[in-house]
C-alpha positions as CSV (number, residue, x, y, z in Angstrom):
1,M,39.9,5.7,1.0
2,N,41.6,4.7,4.2
3,R,40.1,3.0,7.3
4,D,39.9,6.2,9.4
5,K,37.9,8.0,6.8
6,R,35.4,5.1,6.5
7,Q,35.1,5.0,10.3
8,E,34.3,8.8,10.4
9,I,31.8,8.6,7.6
10,F,29.8,5.9,9.3
11,E,30.1,7.6,12.7
12,R,28.5,10.7,11.1
13,L,25.8,8.8,9.3
14,R,25.0,7.0,12.6
15,A,24.9,10.3,14.6
16,N,22.6,11.8,12.0
17,D,20.2,8.8,11.9
18,P,20.8,6.4,14.8
19,H,18.0,4.0,13.8
20,P,17.6,3.9,10.0
21,A,14.9,1.9,8.5
22,T,13.5,0.9,5.1
23,E,10.8,3.3,3.7
24,L,8.8,0.3,2.6
25,L,5.7,-0.2,4.8
26,Y,5.1,-3.8,6.1
27,G,3.8,-5.6,9.1
28,N,5.7,-8.9,9.1
29,P,8.6,-10.7,7.3
30,F,6.2,-12.0,4.6
31,Q,4.9,-8.6,3.8
32,L,8.4,-7.2,3.7
33,L,9.4,-9.9,1.2
34,I,6.4,-9.1,-1.0
35,A,7.1,-5.3,-0.8
36,V,10.7,-5.8,-1.8
37,M,9.7,-8.1,-4.7
38,L,7.4,-5.3,-5.9
39,S,10.0,-2.6,-5.5
40,A,12.2,-3.8,-8.4
41,Q,12.2,-0.9,-11.0
42,S,9.6,0.9,-8.9
43,T,9.7,3.5,-6.1
44,D,9.0,2.8,-2.5
45,V,6.3,5.4,-2.6
46,G,4.6,3.6,-5.5
47,V,4.9,0.3,-3.7
48,N,3.5,1.6,-0.5
49,K,0.4,3.0,-2.3
50,A,-0.2,-0.4,-3.8
51,T,0.3,-2.4,-0.7
52,H,-1.7,-0.1,1.5
53,T,-4.9,-2.0,0.7
54,L,-3.3,-5.3,-0.3
55,F,-1.7,-5.9,3.1
56,R,-5.0,-5.3,4.8
57,K,-6.3,-8.4,3.0
58,A,-3.0,-10.4,2.8
59,K,-0.9,-10.9,5.9
60,T,0.2,-14.4,5.1
61,P,1.0,-16.5,2.0
62,R,-2.3,-18.4,2.4
63,A,-4.3,-15.2,2.4
64,L,-2.6,-14.0,-0.7
65,L,-3.1,-17.3,-2.5
66,Q,-6.8,-17.0,-1.6
67,L,-6.8,-13.6,-3.3
68,G,-5.5,-15.2,-6.4
69,E,-3.3,-13.9,-9.2
70,A,-6.1,-11.9,-10.7
71,G,-7.0,-10.3,-7.4
72,L,-3.3,-9.5,-6.7
73,K,-3.0,-7.8,-10.1
74,E,-5.9,-5.5,-9.2
75,H,-3.9,-4.2,-6.2
76,I,-0.5,-3.9,-8.0
77,K,-1.4,-2.8,-11.5
78,T,0.1,0.7,-11.0
79,I,3.5,-0.9,-10.5
80,G,5.9,-1.6,-13.3
81,L,6.1,-5.2,-14.6
82,Y,3.1,-6.1,-12.4
83,N,2.1,-9.1,-14.5
84,T,5.4,-10.8,-14.0
85,K,5.6,-9.8,-10.4
86,A,2.1,-11.1,-9.7
87,S,3.0,-14.5,-11.3
88,N,6.2,-14.8,-9.2
89,I,4.5,-13.7,-6.0
90,I,1.8,-16.4,-6.3
91,K,4.4,-19.0,-7.1
92,T,6.5,-17.9,-4.1
93,C,3.4,-18.0,-1.8
94,S,2.8,-21.6,-2.9
95,I,6.4,-22.6,-2.1
96,L,6.2,-20.8,1.3
97,E,3.1,-22.8,2.1
98,E,4.3,-26.1,0.8
99,Q,7.9,-26.1,1.9
100,H,8.2,-23.6,4.8
101,H,5.0,-23.9,6.8
102,G,3.9,-20.4,5.5
103,K,7.0,-18.7,7.0
104,V,9.7,-16.7,5.2
105,P,12.9,-18.7,5.6
106,E,15.8,-17.1,7.4
107,D,18.2,-18.7,4.9
108,R,19.8,-17.2,1.8
109,A,19.7,-20.3,-0.4
110,A,16.0,-20.9,0.4
111,L,15.2,-17.2,-0.2
112,E,17.0,-17.2,-3.6
113,A,15.2,-20.3,-4.6
114,L,11.9,-18.4,-4.5
115,P,10.6,-17.1,-7.9
116,G,11.5,-13.5,-8.4
117,V,13.9,-13.4,-5.5
118,G,17.5,-12.6,-6.3
119,R,20.5,-11.8,-4.1
120,K,19.5,-8.2,-3.5
121,T,16.0,-9.1,-2.3
122,A,17.4,-11.9,-0.1
123,N,19.9,-9.4,1.4
124,V,17.2,-6.9,2.2
125,V,15.0,-9.6,3.9
126,L,17.9,-11.1,5.8
127,N,19.0,-7.7,7.0
128,T,15.7,-5.9,7.7
129,A,13.5,-8.8,8.9
130,F,16.1,-11.0,10.6
131,G,18.9,-8.7,11.6
132,H,21.7,-10.2,9.5
133,P,24.6,-7.8,8.7
134,T,24.0,-8.1,4.9
135,I,24.3,-5.1,2.5
136,A,22.0,-5.1,-0.5
137,V,23.5,-3.1,-3.3
138,D,20.9,-1.2,-5.4
139,T,21.6,1.7,-7.9
140,H,21.8,4.2,-5.0
141,I,24.3,2.2,-3.0
142,F,26.3,1.4,-6.1
143,R,26.6,5.1,-6.9
144,V,27.4,6.2,-3.4
145,A,30.0,3.5,-2.9
146,N,31.8,4.4,-6.1
147,R,31.4,8.2,-6.0
148,T,32.6,8.7,-2.5
149,G,35.3,6.1,-2.7
150,I,33.9,4.1,0.3
151,A,33.9,0.8,-1.7
152,P,34.4,1.3,-5.5
153,G,33.7,-1.5,-7.9
154,K,32.6,-2.2,-11.4
155,T,29.8,-4.6,-10.6
156,V,27.1,-4.8,-8.0
157,N,28.6,-8.0,-6.6
158,E,32.1,-6.4,-6.5
159,V,30.7,-3.4,-4.5
160,E,28.8,-5.7,-2.1
161,Q,31.9,-7.8,-1.4
162,R,34.0,-4.7,-0.8
163,L,31.5,-3.2,1.5
164,L,31.3,-6.4,3.5
165,R,35.1,-6.4,3.8
166,L,35.6,-2.7,4.4
167,V,32.7,-1.4,6.4
168,P,33.6,-1.7,10.2
169,D,31.6,-4.4,11.9
170,E,29.8,-2.1,14.2
171,F,28.1,-0.4,11.3
172,K,27.3,-3.4,9.0
173,Q,23.8,-3.9,10.4
174,D,22.6,-0.4,9.4
175,A,25.0,0.4,6.5
176,H,22.5,-0.7,3.8
177,H,19.9,1.8,5.1
178,W,22.3,4.7,5.7
179,L,23.8,4.4,2.2
180,I,20.5,4.0,0.3
181,L,19.0,7.0,2.1
182,H,22.1,9.0,1.5
183,G,21.9,8.2,-2.2
184,R,18.2,8.8,-2.4
185,Y,18.2,12.3,-0.8
186,T,21.7,13.7,-0.8
187,C,24.1,12.0,-3.2
188,I,21.6,12.0,-6.0
189,A,22.4,10.8,-9.5
190,R,22.5,13.9,-11.6
191,K,23.7,16.7,-9.3
192,P,24.7,15.6,-5.8
193,R,23.8,17.9,-3.0
194,C,27.4,18.4,-1.7
195,Q,26.6,21.7,0.0
196,S,24.3,19.9,2.5
197,C,26.2,16.7,2.7
198,I,27.4,15.7,6.2
199,I,30.4,13.7,4.8
200,S,31.4,16.1,1.9
201,D,34.8,16.8,3.5
202,L,35.5,13.0,3.7
203,C,34.1,12.1,0.3
204,E,36.7,11.5,-2.5
205,Y,34.4,12.6,-5.4
206,R,36.5,14.7,-7.8
207,Y,33.6,16.9,-8.9
208,K,32.1,18.0,-5.6
209,I,30.0,21.2,-5.8
210,I,30.6,23.0,-2.5
211,D,29.9,26.6,-3.3
């Protein structure tokens, strides 16, 4: 795919949704971090249901530590891998209190040092909470980047690096949200909705279903 096509794709995505945002509900950077940690192998809808009451009680690491691991599990037991997630979240809260004055660090290395936080989670927090032009590659973005030809790659890291290199700078801040929403609602896994796709004429997918 050439530069002009990518430019047009992101111009259309921006025109269609000028201010894209995560579908995870949160009130501050700490709650965003917790929501993203919970979202691994879970849907945003499922996470939001679990955090609806949790975030009323826990707006800070200290408040969540006071709730305790058992109390946390009661709120998140509908979410996959909740035992492991609860353990990691409690450990993360302790580190945030002890090493970062109860604040979420605006630093990749510090974020990735937290239990249960990998590169993708760090990218989401840096982008959504702090405005960094990072692009977190999940299954939706990996599929869209490869299927459309925007930034093909065999691994998540390869796709991320290509997106960072190929997406025009003016779109990098919002590219993550545009691509994930496009993959979630239009360029879906089994049968992409090419008929209603706003970039179908620019997409380089061989098996487009237009009729």
